[in-house]
gemmi code that builds the backbone of each chain (N, CA, C; Angstrom):
import gemmi

chains = {
    "A": [
        ("ASP", (-1.963, -14.495, 5.722), (-0.741, -14.056, 6.389), (0.453, -14.308, 5.463)),
        ("ALA", (1.149, -13.260, 5.050), (2.255, -13.399, 4.122), (3.573, -13.549, 4.848)),
        ("GLY", (3.564, -13.721, 6.138), (4.784, -13.980, 6.891), (5.736, -12.815, 6.931)),
        ("ILE", (5.229, -11.595, 7.046), (6.078, -10.408, 7.086), (6.056, -9.820, 8.489)),
        ("THR", (7.228, -9.616, 9.039), (7.340, -8.948, 10.329), (8.244, -7.732, 10.191)),
        ("GLN", (7.988, -6.759, 11.046), (8.801, -5.544, 11.062), (9.254, -5.277, 12.491)),
        ("SER", (10.486, -4.802, 12.596), (10.987, -4.436, 13.923), (11.863, -3.196, 13.827)),
        ("PRO", (11.800, -2.321, 14.828), (10.814, -2.347, 15.916), (9.436, -1.935, 15.404)),
        ("ARG", (8.427, -2.075, 16.223), (7.096, -1.629, 15.824), (6.890, -0.158, 16.158)),
        ("HIS", (7.583, 0.293, 17.161), (7.525, 1.704, 17.533), (8.930, 2.155, 17.906)),
        ("LYS", (9.256, 3.399, 17.506), (10.552, 3.924, 17.903), (10.486, 5.431, 17.986)),
        ("VAL", (11.085, 5.963, 19.037), (11.257, 7.402, 19.195), (12.754, 7.661, 19.202)),
        ("THR", (13.188, 8.585, 18.376), (14.605, 8.880, 18.298), (14.809, 10.373, 18.168)),
        ("GLU", (16.042, 10.799, 18.344), (16.340, 12.222, 18.274), (16.885, 12.593, 16.902)),
        ("THR", (16.660, 13.823, 16.532), (17.192, 14.345, 15.266), (18.703, 14.125, 15.210)),
        ("GLY", (19.151, 13.644, 14.056), (20.578, 13.448, 13.841), (21.085, 12.061, 14.154)),
        ("THR", (20.270, 11.234, 14.772), (20.727, 9.877, 15.098), (20.414, 8.932, 13.952)),
        ("PRO", (21.224, 7.884, 13.800), (20.924, 6.883, 12.771), (19.851, 5.909, 13.270)),
        ("VAL", (19.036, 5.456, 12.344), (17.963, 4.515, 12.688), (17.903, 3.443, 11.607)),
        ("THR", (17.753, 2.205, 12.025), (17.564, 1.109, 11.072), (16.298, 0.357, 11.396)),
        ("LEU", (15.464, 0.203, 10.375), (14.238, -0.577, 10.493), (14.437, -1.882, 9.735)),
        ("ARG", (13.883, -2.949, 10.311), (14.081, -4.266, 9.707), (12.754, -4.840, 9.225)),
        ("CYS", (12.799, -5.423, 8.050), (11.668, -6.175, 7.519), (12.132, -7.609, 7.285)),
        ("HIS", (11.351, -8.543, 7.778), (11.707, -9.953, 7.652), (10.538, -10.720, 7.053)),
        ("GLN", (10.839, -11.560, 6.064), (9.800, -12.403, 5.463), (10.244, -13.852, 5.538)),
        ("THR", (9.261, -14.732, 5.559), (9.562, -16.154, 5.768), (9.362, -16.996, 4.516)),
        ("GLU", (8.958, -16.374, 3.390), (8.552, -17.171, 2.238), (9.403, -16.966, 0.997)),
        ("ASN", (10.584, -16.382, 1.148), (11.550, -16.269, 0.041), (11.028, -15.526, -1.186)),
        ("HIS", (10.188, -14.518, -0.938), (9.720, -13.711, -2.068), (10.848, -12.831, -2.567)),
        ("ARG", (10.882, -12.674, -3.876), (11.993, -11.938, -4.484), (11.888, -10.434, -4.256)),
        ("TYR", (10.675, -9.896, -4.422), (10.507, -8.456, -4.370), (10.095, -8.014, -2.966)),
        ("MET", (10.780, -6.979, -2.483), (10.430, -6.368, -1.201), (10.455, -4.856, -1.352)),
        ("TYR", (9.661, -4.186, -0.540), (9.451, -2.743, -0.694), (9.414, -2.064, 0.669)),
        ("TRP", (9.826, -0.803, 0.681), (9.622, 0.056, 1.835), (8.788, 1.266, 1.410)),
        ("TYR", (7.728, 1.525, 2.190), (6.854, 2.681, 1.976), (6.818, 3.500, 3.256)),
        ("ARG", (6.464, 4.759, 3.089), (6.094, 5.564, 4.232), (4.670, 6.081, 4.031)),
        ("GLN", (3.966, 6.225, 5.132), (2.590, 6.714, 5.071), (2.463, 7.962, 5.905)),
        ("ASP", (1.995, 9.019, 5.273), (1.795, 10.300, 5.931), (0.398, 10.807, 5.606)),
        ("PRO", (-0.208, 11.536, 6.518), (-1.556, 12.073, 6.260), (-1.575, 12.895, 4.975)),
        ("GLY", (-2.607, 12.636, 4.152), (-2.771, 13.398, 2.918), (-1.939, 12.905, 1.753)),
        ("HIS", (-1.071, 11.914, 1.998), (-0.194, 11.420, 0.920), (-0.404, 9.952, 0.606)),
        ("GLY", (-1.188, 9.264, 1.344), (-1.279, 7.826, 1.115), (0.064, 7.178, 1.413)),
        ("LEU", (0.371, 6.117, 0.699), (1.668, 5.451, 0.853), (2.577, 5.849, -0.306)),
        ("ARG", (3.814, 6.122, 0.023), (4.792, 6.494, -0.999), (6.003, 5.570, -0.913)),
        ("LEU", (6.446, 5.144, -2.069), (7.531, 4.170, -2.143), (8.873, 4.851, -1.871)),
        ("ILE", (9.651, 4.253, -0.958), (10.969, 4.797, -0.617), (12.048, 4.089, -1.438)),
        ("HIS", (12.131, 2.788, -1.271), (13.077, 1.941, -1.992), (12.435, 0.583, -2.184)),
        ("TYR", (12.981, -0.162, -3.147), (12.537, -1.527, -3.296), (13.713, -2.412, -3.681)),
        ("SER", (13.499, -3.707, -3.569), (14.546, -4.674, -3.878), (13.957, -5.778, -4.734)),
        ("TYR", (14.725, -6.186, -5.749), (14.284, -7.278, -6.616), (15.195, -8.477, -6.503)),
        ("GLY", (15.965, -8.526, -5.431), (16.816, -9.671, -5.161), (17.917, -9.274, -4.199)),
        ("VAL", (18.661, -10.284, -3.756), (19.772, -10.012, -2.849), (20.746, -9.046, -3.503)),
        ("LYS", (21.018, -7.979, -2.796), (21.932, -6.913, -3.218), (21.447, -6.126, -4.430)),
        ("ASP", (20.204, -6.353, -4.845), (19.623, -5.588, -5.950), (18.535, -4.681, -5.415)),
        ("THR", (18.813, -3.378, -5.419), (17.841, -2.423, -4.900), (17.724, -1.239, -5.842)),
        ("ASP", (16.634, -0.505, -5.682), (16.434, 0.680, -6.516), (15.616, 1.696, -5.743)),
        ("LYS", (15.671, 2.941, -6.218), (15.002, 4.027, -5.504), (13.546, 4.124, -5.894)),
        ("GLY", (12.749, 4.602, -4.937), (11.367, 4.939, -5.207), (11.213, 6.445, -5.314)),
        ("GLU", (10.012, 6.935, -5.078), (9.729, 8.358, -5.296), (10.201, 9.263, -4.169)),
        ("VAL", (10.454, 8.725, -2.969), (10.872, 9.564, -1.844), (12.101, 8.962, -1.164)),
        ("SER", (13.145, 8.737, -1.922), (14.305, 8.011, -1.410), (15.347, 8.897, -0.698)),
        ("ASP", (15.258, 10.199, -0.855), (16.270, 11.077, -0.246), (16.294, 10.912, 1.267)),
        ("GLY", (17.488, 10.715, 1.823), (17.648, 10.563, 3.262), (17.535, 9.137, 3.750)),
        ("TYR", (17.311, 8.208, 2.815), (17.154, 6.793, 3.159), (18.123, 5.929, 2.350)),
        ("SER", (18.578, 4.860, 2.969), (19.324, 3.839, 2.238), (18.775, 2.483, 2.639)),
        ("VAL", (19.026, 1.492, 1.808), (18.529, 0.146, 2.079), (19.636, -0.864, 1.833)),
        ("SER", (19.443, -2.023, 2.415), (20.354, -3.133, 2.134), (19.588, -4.435, 2.188)),
        ("ARG", (20.034, -5.363, 1.363), (19.425, -6.689, 1.344), (20.535, -7.707, 1.115)),
        ("SER", (21.052, -8.224, 2.196), (22.142, -9.203, 2.112), (21.617, -10.631, 2.139)),
        ("LYS", (20.366, -10.799, 2.548), (19.720, -12.109, 2.540), (18.316, -11.944, 1.964)),
        ("THR", (17.804, -12.983, 1.334), (16.469, -12.909, 0.742), (15.423, -12.482, 1.756)),
        ("GLU", (15.543, -12.973, 2.966), (14.476, -12.764, 3.936), (14.497, -11.406, 4.634)),
        ("ASP", (15.582, -10.669, 4.538), (15.687, -9.416, 5.284), (15.932, -8.220, 4.379)),
        ("PHE", (15.182, -7.155, 4.644), (15.326, -5.913, 3.885), (15.392, -4.791, 4.922)),
        ("LEU", (16.516, -4.119, 4.978), (16.754, -3.108, 6.002), (16.625, -1.703, 5.421)),
        ("LEU", (15.984, -0.840, 6.166), (15.858, 0.574, 5.800), (16.619, 1.396, 6.832)),
        ("THR", (17.545, 2.229, 6.368), (18.360, 3.040, 7.275), (18.159, 4.519, 7.022)),
        ("LEU", (17.933, 5.229, 8.104), (17.949, 6.681, 8.080), (19.297, 7.083, 8.666)),
        ("GLU", (20.192, 7.582, 7.840), (21.560, 7.834, 8.283), (21.618, 8.892, 9.372)),
        ("SER", (20.774, 9.905, 9.240), (20.717, 10.994, 10.211), (19.275, 11.475, 10.247)),
        ("ALA", (18.515, 10.952, 11.187), (17.072, 11.167, 11.184), (16.713, 12.651, 11.309)),
        ("THR", (15.671, 13.031, 10.591), (15.133, 14.389, 10.677), (13.656, 14.315, 11.054)),
        ("SER", (13.128, 15.431, 11.547), (11.727, 15.440, 11.975), (10.781, 15.138, 10.807)),
        ("SER", (11.186, 15.463, 9.591), (10.331, 15.191, 8.425), (10.226, 13.702, 8.131)),
        ("GLN", (11.052, 12.904, 8.781), (10.988, 11.458, 8.595), (10.118, 10.778, 9.646)),
        ("THR", (9.493, 11.567, 10.503), (8.461, 11.030, 11.388), (7.318, 10.522, 10.511)),
        ("SER", (7.005, 9.240, 10.642), (6.041, 8.636, 9.736), (5.757, 7.214, 10.207)),
        ("VAL", (4.844, 6.582, 9.495), (4.648, 5.153, 9.655), (5.271, 4.472, 8.443)),
        ("TYR", (6.123, 3.499, 8.704), (6.855, 2.818, 7.635), (6.315, 1.402, 7.466)),
        ("PHE", (5.999, 1.089, 6.226), (5.495, -0.242, 5.897), (6.461, -0.942, 4.959)),
        ("CYS", (6.671, -2.200, 5.261), (7.385, -3.087, 4.362), (6.343, -3.910, 3.612)),
        ("ALA", (6.674, -4.326, 2.401), (5.748, -5.133, 1.617), (6.512, -6.123, 0.761)),
        ("ILE", (5.822, -7.193, 0.389), (6.348, -8.146, -0.585), (5.318, -8.291, -1.686)),
        ("SER", (5.756, -8.707, -2.862), (4.813, -8.944, -3.940), (4.864, -10.405, -4.366)),
        ("VAL", (3.705, -10.875, -4.760), (3.553, -12.273, -5.167), (2.879, -12.294, -6.520)),
        ("SER", (3.514, -12.904, -7.505), (2.924, -13.034, -8.830), (2.595, -14.490, -9.098)),
        ("SER", (1.421, -14.689, -9.701), (1.025, -16.052, -10.056), (0.193, -15.967, -11.328)),
        ("GLY", (0.777, -16.334, -12.457), (0.076, -16.209, -13.726), (-0.254, -14.751, -13.987)),
        ("SER", (-1.544, -14.458, -14.172), (-1.948, -13.079, -14.432), (-2.257, -12.334, -13.148)),
        ("SER", (-2.161, -13.022, -12.039), (-2.482, -12.405, -10.752), (-1.234, -11.795, -10.132)),
        ("TYR", (-1.442, -10.734, -9.439), (-0.331, -10.041, -8.764), (-0.896, -9.482, -7.475)),
        ("GLU", (-0.232, -9.777, -6.380), (-0.703, -9.281, -5.087), (0.474, -8.741, -4.304)),
        ("GLN", (0.212, -7.728, -3.545), (1.245, -7.152, -2.697), (0.722, -7.140, -1.269)),
        ("TYR", (1.518, -7.683, -0.362), (1.130, -7.796, 1.027), (2.061, -6.965, 1.891)),
        ("PHE", (1.467, -6.395, 2.938), (2.204, -5.473, 3.786), (2.465, -6.052, 5.169)),
        ("GLY", (3.575, -5.606, 5.750), (3.852, -5.889, 7.143), (2.998, -5.012, 8.040)),
        ("PRO", (3.142, -5.168, 9.347), (2.265, -4.455, 10.288), (2.609, -2.981, 10.465)),
        ("GLY", (3.764, -2.549, 9.982), (4.140, -1.142, 10.081), (5.018, -0.846, 11.287)),
        ("THR", (5.827, 0.202, 11.141), (6.665, 0.728, 12.221), (6.369, 2.206, 12.358)),
        ("ARG", (5.981, 2.604, 13.550), (5.729, 4.027, 13.799), (7.005, 4.654, 14.326)),
        ("LEU", (7.558, 5.579, 13.543), (8.813, 6.243, 13.907), (8.537, 7.705, 14.209)),
        ("THR", (9.006, 8.138, 15.365), (8.900, 9.543, 15.753), (10.297, 10.099, 15.938)),
        ("VAL", (10.581, 11.193, 15.244), (11.888, 11.848, 15.355), (11.679, 13.188, 16.071)),
        ("THR", (12.271, 13.323, 17.240), (12.043, 14.531, 18.052), (13.178, 15.540, 17.902)),
    ],
    "B": [
        ("ALA", (1.616, 15.125, -12.379), (0.181, 14.834, -12.451), (-0.137, 13.634, -11.567)),
        ("GLN", (-1.334, 13.684, -10.967), (-1.750, 12.592, -10.117), (-1.930, 11.344, -10.950)),
        ("LYS", (-1.346, 10.253, -10.512), (-1.528, 8.988, -11.199), (-2.783, 8.286, -10.739)),
        ("ILE", (-3.064, 8.414, -9.459), (-4.242, 7.782, -8.864), (-5.020, 8.851, -8.118)),
        ("THR", (-6.285, 8.967, -8.409), (-7.115, 9.999, -7.794), (-8.307, 9.372, -7.095)),
        ("GLN", (-8.420, 9.660, -5.824), (-9.592, 9.278, -5.060), (-10.223, 10.580, -4.591)),
        ("THR", (-11.351, 10.910, -5.176), (-11.945, 12.232, -4.978), (-12.806, 12.334, -3.730)),
        ("GLN", (-13.080, 11.219, -3.098), (-13.961, 11.216, -1.924), (-13.115, 11.077, -0.657)),
        ("PRO", (-12.849, 12.148, 0.055), (-12.076, 12.003, 1.292), (-12.824, 11.201, 2.338)),
        ("GLY", (-14.170, 11.297, 2.330), (-14.954, 10.556, 3.301), (-16.289, 10.144, 2.723)),
        ("MET", (-16.757, 8.978, 3.165), (-18.059, 8.477, 2.731), (-18.773, 7.877, 3.932)),
        ("PHE", (-20.106, 8.024, 3.914), (-20.935, 7.400, 4.938), (-21.888, 6.433, 4.249)),
        ("VAL", (-22.150, 5.313, 4.913), (-23.123, 4.366, 4.380), (-23.804, 3.668, 5.546)),
        ("GLN", (-25.060, 3.362, 5.329), (-25.796, 2.657, 6.371), (-25.513, 1.163, 6.255)),
        ("GLU", (-25.469, 0.531, 7.387), (-25.266, -0.923, 7.441), (-26.233, -1.617, 6.485)),
        ("LYS", (-25.706, -2.641, 5.787), (-26.453, -3.488, 4.855), (-26.671, -2.840, 3.488)),
        ("GLU", (-26.315, -1.582, 3.348), (-26.402, -0.939, 2.051), (-25.113, -1.148, 1.272)),
        ("ALA", (-25.179, -0.963, -0.044), (-23.983, -1.021, -0.875), (-23.356, 0.368, -0.976)),
        ("VAL", (-22.055, 0.390, -1.194), (-21.356, 1.671, -1.339), (-20.295, 1.534, -2.423)),
        ("THR", (-20.098, 2.611, -3.161), (-19.076, 2.643, -4.209), (-18.027, 3.683, -3.864)),
        ("LEU", (-16.795, 3.250, -3.861), (-15.661, 4.155, -3.621), (-14.964, 4.391, -4.959)),
        ("ASP", (-14.782, 5.660, -5.288), (-14.285, 6.021, -6.611), (-12.766, 6.024, -6.692)),
        ("CYS", (-12.276, 5.637, -7.856), (-10.849, 5.684, -8.130), (-10.656, 5.885, -9.626)),
        ("THR", (-9.911, 6.899, -10.008), (-9.506, 7.060, -11.402), (-7.988, 7.050, -11.467)),
        ("TYR", (-7.489, 6.663, -12.618), (-6.043, 6.514, -12.759), (-5.585, 7.076, -14.087)),
        ("ASP", (-4.308, 7.274, -14.176), (-3.724, 7.843, -15.383), (-2.471, 7.050, -15.724)),
        ("THR", (-2.488, 6.442, -16.896), (-1.315, 5.727, -17.358), (-1.343, 5.628, -18.870)),
        ("SER", (-0.178, 5.554, -19.460), (-0.086, 5.326, -20.904), (0.342, 3.890, -21.191)),
        ("ASP", (0.608, 3.113, -20.119), (0.969, 1.708, -20.296), (-0.252, 0.893, -20.698)),
        ("GLN", (-0.012, -0.168, -21.434), (-1.086, -1.096, -21.779), (-1.250, -2.172, -20.705)),
        ("SER", (-0.143, -2.470, -20.036), (-0.162, -3.509, -19.015), (0.006, -2.864, -17.649)),
        ("TYR", (-0.999, -3.009, -16.826), (-0.939, -2.431, -15.482), (-1.922, -3.195, -14.614)),
        ("GLY", (-1.886, -2.937, -13.341), (-2.798, -3.589, -12.413), (-3.378, -2.580, -11.443)),
        ("LEU", (-4.549, -2.882, -10.962), (-5.250, -1.990, -10.033), (-5.611, -2.756, -8.773)),
        ("PHE", (-5.446, -2.112, -7.646), (-5.616, -2.750, -6.354), (-6.485, -1.885, -5.448)),
        ("TRP", (-7.114, -2.557, -4.516), (-7.736, -1.865, -3.397), (-7.241, -2.491, -2.095)),
        ("TYR", (-6.945, -1.592, -1.149), (-6.531, -2.001, 0.175), (-7.429, -1.346, 1.216)),
        ("LYS", (-7.588, -2.049, 2.323), (-8.338, -1.536, 3.471), (-7.366, -1.315, 4.619)),
        ("GLN", (-7.502, -0.161, 5.276), (-6.677, 0.106, 6.441), (-7.582, 0.460, 7.616)),
        ("PRO", (-7.839, -0.482, 8.501), (-8.652, -0.177, 9.676), (-7.874, 0.700, 10.653)),
        ("SER", (-8.536, 1.097, 11.708), (-7.906, 2.003, 12.677), (-6.687, 1.373, 13.344)),
        ("SER", (-6.601, 0.066, 13.318), (-5.435, -0.617, 13.897), (-4.175, -0.418, 13.060)),
        ("GLY", (-4.334, 0.022, 11.825), (-3.178, 0.439, 11.037), (-2.668, -0.512, 9.983)),
        ("GLU", (-3.049, -1.779, 10.035), (-2.491, -2.696, 9.035), (-3.111, -2.457, 7.671)),
        ("MET", (-2.402, -2.800, 6.633), (-2.872, -2.685, 5.257), (-3.349, -4.058, 4.806)),
        ("ILE", (-4.612, -4.140, 4.450), (-5.220, -5.418, 4.089), (-5.548, -5.415, 2.610)),
        ("PHE", (-4.973, -6.350, 1.878), (-5.246, -6.477, 0.454), (-6.674, -6.966, 0.245)),
        ("LEU", (-7.425, -6.285, -0.624), (-8.815, -6.658, -0.867), (-9.010, -7.321, -2.227)),
        ("ILE", (-8.515, -6.654, -3.290), (-8.899, -7.103, -4.621), (-7.911, -6.558, -5.642)),
        ("TYR", (-7.766, -7.315, -6.732), (-6.834, -6.953, -7.800), (-7.513, -7.120, -9.161)),
        ("GLN", (-7.224, -6.168, -10.061), (-7.733, -6.239, -11.442), (-6.573, -5.977, -12.386)),
        ("GLY", (-6.302, -6.905, -13.270), (-5.298, -6.685, -14.293), (-5.897, -5.948, -15.478)),
        ("SER", (-5.073, -5.193, -16.170), (-5.591, -4.373, -17.267), (-6.123, -5.207, -18.431)),
        ("TYR", (-5.691, -6.435, -18.539), (-6.167, -7.296, -19.625), (-7.330, -8.186, -19.206)),
        ("ASP", (-7.678, -8.100, -17.930), (-8.808, -8.928, -17.459), (-10.102, -8.343, -17.993)),
        ("GLU", (-10.869, -9.161, -18.675), (-12.099, -8.664, -19.283), (-13.258, -8.627, -18.305)),
        ("GLN", (-13.206, -9.495, -17.318), (-14.280, -9.509, -16.326), (-13.862, -8.722, -15.088)),
        ("ASN", (-14.833, -8.087, -14.483), (-14.564, -7.372, -13.242), (-14.194, -8.354, -12.141)),
        ("ALA", (-13.180, -7.990, -11.365), (-12.764, -8.846, -10.267), (-13.779, -8.803, -9.139)),
        ("THR", (-13.959, -9.942, -8.495), (-14.832, -10.002, -7.323), (-14.144, -10.855, -6.253)),
        ("GLU", (-14.355, -10.449, -5.001), (-13.863, -11.195, -3.856), (-14.893, -11.045, -2.751)),
        ("GLY", (-15.750, -12.032, -2.628), (-16.773, -11.957, -1.597), (-17.674, -10.755, -1.794)),
        ("ARG", (-17.739, -9.881, -0.794), (-18.595, -8.693, -0.890), (-17.944, -7.550, -1.658)),
        ("TYR", (-16.713, -7.734, -2.089), (-16.001, -6.687, -2.814), (-16.024, -6.992, -4.314)),
        ("SER", (-16.273, -5.969, -5.091), (-16.114, -6.093, -6.526), (-15.475, -4.824, -7.056)),
        ("LEU", (-14.751, -4.986, -8.132), (-14.062, -3.846, -8.726), (-14.747, -3.543, -10.048)),
        ("ASN", (-15.313, -2.371, -10.152), (-15.998, -1.934, -11.363), (-14.962, -1.265, -12.277)),
        ("PHE", (-14.424, -2.065, -13.189), (-13.311, -1.637, -14.038), (-13.852, -1.113, -15.362)),
        ("GLN", (-13.635, 0.187, -15.601), (-14.039, 0.798, -16.864), (-12.775, 1.365, -17.513)),
        ("LYS", (-12.207, 0.558, -18.378), (-10.887, 0.851, -18.924), (-10.874, 2.147, -19.724)),
        ("ALA", (-11.891, 2.350, -20.551), (-11.918, 3.546, -21.400), (-12.003, 4.816, -20.552)),
        ("ARG", (-12.677, 4.726, -19.430), (-12.792, 5.870, -18.533), (-11.657, 5.943, -17.538)),
        ("LYS", (-10.811, 4.927, -17.532), (-9.709, 4.831, -16.574), (-10.225, 4.955, -15.146)),
        ("SER", (-11.210, 4.151, -14.865), (-11.731, 4.136, -13.505), (-11.758, 2.708, -12.971)),
        ("ALA", (-11.602, 2.594, -11.682), (-11.534, 1.290, -11.018), (-12.207, 1.428, -9.661)),
        ("ASN", (-13.504, 1.568, -9.680), (-14.240, 1.810, -8.443), (-14.434, 0.533, -7.653)),
        ("LEU", (-14.368, 0.654, -6.350), (-14.620, -0.483, -5.462), (-16.074, -0.442, -5.015)),
        ("VAL", (-16.746, -1.554, -5.152), (-18.120, -1.677, -4.685), (-18.133, -2.660, -3.519)),
        ("ILE", (-18.657, -2.192, -2.397), (-18.824, -3.060, -1.233), (-20.323, -3.289, -1.074)),
        ("SER", (-20.719, -4.525, -1.160), (-22.138, -4.837, -1.017), (-22.429, -5.176, 0.447)),
        ("ALA", (-23.664, -4.931, 0.847), (-24.117, -5.310, 2.199), (-23.119, -4.864, 3.260)),
        ("SER", (-22.910, -3.558, 3.361), (-21.897, -3.007, 4.280), (-22.103, -3.499, 5.709)),
        ("GLN", (-20.979, -3.676, 6.387), (-20.988, -4.093, 7.785), (-20.237, -3.044, 8.603)),
        ("LEU", (-20.545, -3.010, 9.894), (-19.878, -2.029, 10.758), (-18.354, -2.184, 10.688)),
        ("GLY", (-17.907, -3.404, 10.521), (-16.464, -3.666, 10.441), (-15.813, -3.182, 9.162)),
        ("ASP", (-16.618, -2.702, 8.222), (-16.055, -2.145, 6.988), (-15.564, -0.718, 7.187)),
        ("SER", (-15.874, -0.120, 8.319), (-15.408, 1.243, 8.602), (-13.890, 1.250, 8.643)),
        ("ALA", (-13.287, 2.040, 7.752), (-11.820, 2.032, 7.599), (-11.445, 3.031, 6.518)),
        ("MET", (-10.135, 3.201, 6.329), (-9.618, 3.911, 5.161), (-9.460, 2.908, 4.032)),
        ("TYR", (-9.769, 3.334, 2.827), (-9.621, 2.487, 1.660), (-8.731, 3.184, 0.647)),
        ("PHE", (-7.732, 2.434, 0.199), (-6.774, 2.990, -0.748), (-6.844, 2.256, -2.071)),
        ("CYS", (-6.870, 3.015, -3.129), (-6.736, 2.496, -4.482), (-5.268, 2.617, -4.869)),
        ("ALA", (-4.754, 1.654, -5.627), (-3.361, 1.703, -6.050), (-3.246, 1.135, -7.459)),
        ("MET", (-2.225, 1.585, -8.158), (-1.974, 1.112, -9.508), (-0.554, 0.598, -9.586)),
        ("ARG", (-0.394, -0.539, -10.239), (0.951, -1.068, -10.472), (1.364, -0.705, -11.878)),
        ("GLU", (2.345, 0.188, -11.919), (2.935, 0.596, -13.191), (4.416, 0.367, -12.993)),
        ("GLY", (4.790, -0.909, -12.961), (6.117, -1.231, -12.457), (6.031, -1.326, -10.945)),
        ("LYS", (5.959, -0.185, -10.290), (5.822, -0.139, -8.837), (4.404, 0.282, -8.475)),
        ("LEU", (4.058, 0.101, -7.229), (2.717, 0.480, -6.788), (2.660, 1.969, -6.477)),
        ("ILE", (1.628, 2.624, -6.982), (1.379, 4.037, -6.696), (0.018, 4.116, -6.043)),
        ("PHE", (-0.061, 4.809, -4.904), (-1.286, 4.839, -4.120), (-2.012, 6.165, -4.268)),
        ("GLY", (-3.326, 6.094, -4.142), (-4.122, 7.285, -3.972), (-4.085, 7.736, -2.524)),
        ("THR", (-4.759, 8.825, -2.237), (-4.711, 9.405, -0.895), (-5.758, 8.821, 0.045)),
        ("GLY", (-6.641, 7.994, -0.480), (-7.546, 7.251, 0.380), (-8.914, 7.884, 0.553)),
        ("THR", (-9.864, 7.035, 0.926), (-11.228, 7.440, 1.270), (-11.564, 6.827, 2.620)),
        ("ARG", (-12.037, 7.653, 3.522), (-12.446, 7.121, 4.825), (-13.922, 6.753, 4.766)),
        ("LEU", (-14.222, 5.496, 4.945), (-15.588, 4.997, 4.932), (-16.064, 4.772, 6.354)),
        ("GLN", (-17.238, 5.312, 6.639), (-17.856, 5.071, 7.942), (-19.205, 4.422, 7.722)),
        ("VAL", (-19.408, 3.288, 8.345), (-20.654, 2.545, 8.256), (-21.423, 2.774, 9.550)),
        ("PHE", (-22.670, 3.232, 9.429), (-23.460, 3.485, 10.621), (-24.644, 2.533, 10.682)),
        ("PRO", (-25.110, 2.257, 11.904), (-26.203, 1.266, 12.079), (-27.522, 1.766, 11.517)),
    ],
}
model = gemmi.Model(1)
for chain_id, residues in chains.items():
    chain = gemmi.Chain(chain_id)
    for i, (resn, *xyz) in enumerate(residues, 1):
        res = gemmi.Residue()
        res.name, res.seqid = resn, gemmi.SeqId(i, " ")
        for name, pos in zip(("N", "CA", "C"), xyz):
            atom = gemmi.Atom()
            atom.name, atom.element = name, gemmi.Element(name[0])
            atom.pos, atom.b_iso = gemmi.Position(*pos), 0.0
            res.add_atom(atom)
        chain.add_residue(res)
    model.add_chain(chain)
structure = gemmi.Structure()
structure.add_model(model)
structure.setup_entities()
């Protein structure tokens, strides 16, 4: 258990409304990530963070913004939700130890945009 | 171009048999890492195994082993003695800075 929680776990929202998803970790890991999972695409990286207020874009960042004001929290915002953003969103942290590297995921948030 | 390719959309295996899930990758980096994750029907992503590009021995974790063939750029997952609970989606991923995932293989274990 890497101590990662996501909230909400499920959300239904209407097109055009803003939505914020929260990822919380309890172990002060530096790196945090947001992915989306869609059928036929596996997981795709949206944004990631390498420290407080340090973030960067992933491969599918359009329509999303992130913020990290505290080590433990990484927020993903959809400024104006669209139906194409209906997906399952996963947060992840990475842990490096010597030559080992592991990435652990939160339980996911299922977002439906109607 | 696809960075991670999993050519088997679905696989079947009988309980107690071994199964190999294929994964090939494409990178020009010398330093990279390869991962396998399991996603059961409940939806969570479970980390299974990791292989660094400089690791000379194949990684093993219990019934999971990673058959790493660097020259062929393949990183197949071998599950020995399959169990009914192994039925799930399996994703191969490569760390090239960030993690890049394949599209997954659905494994079904039958009695």
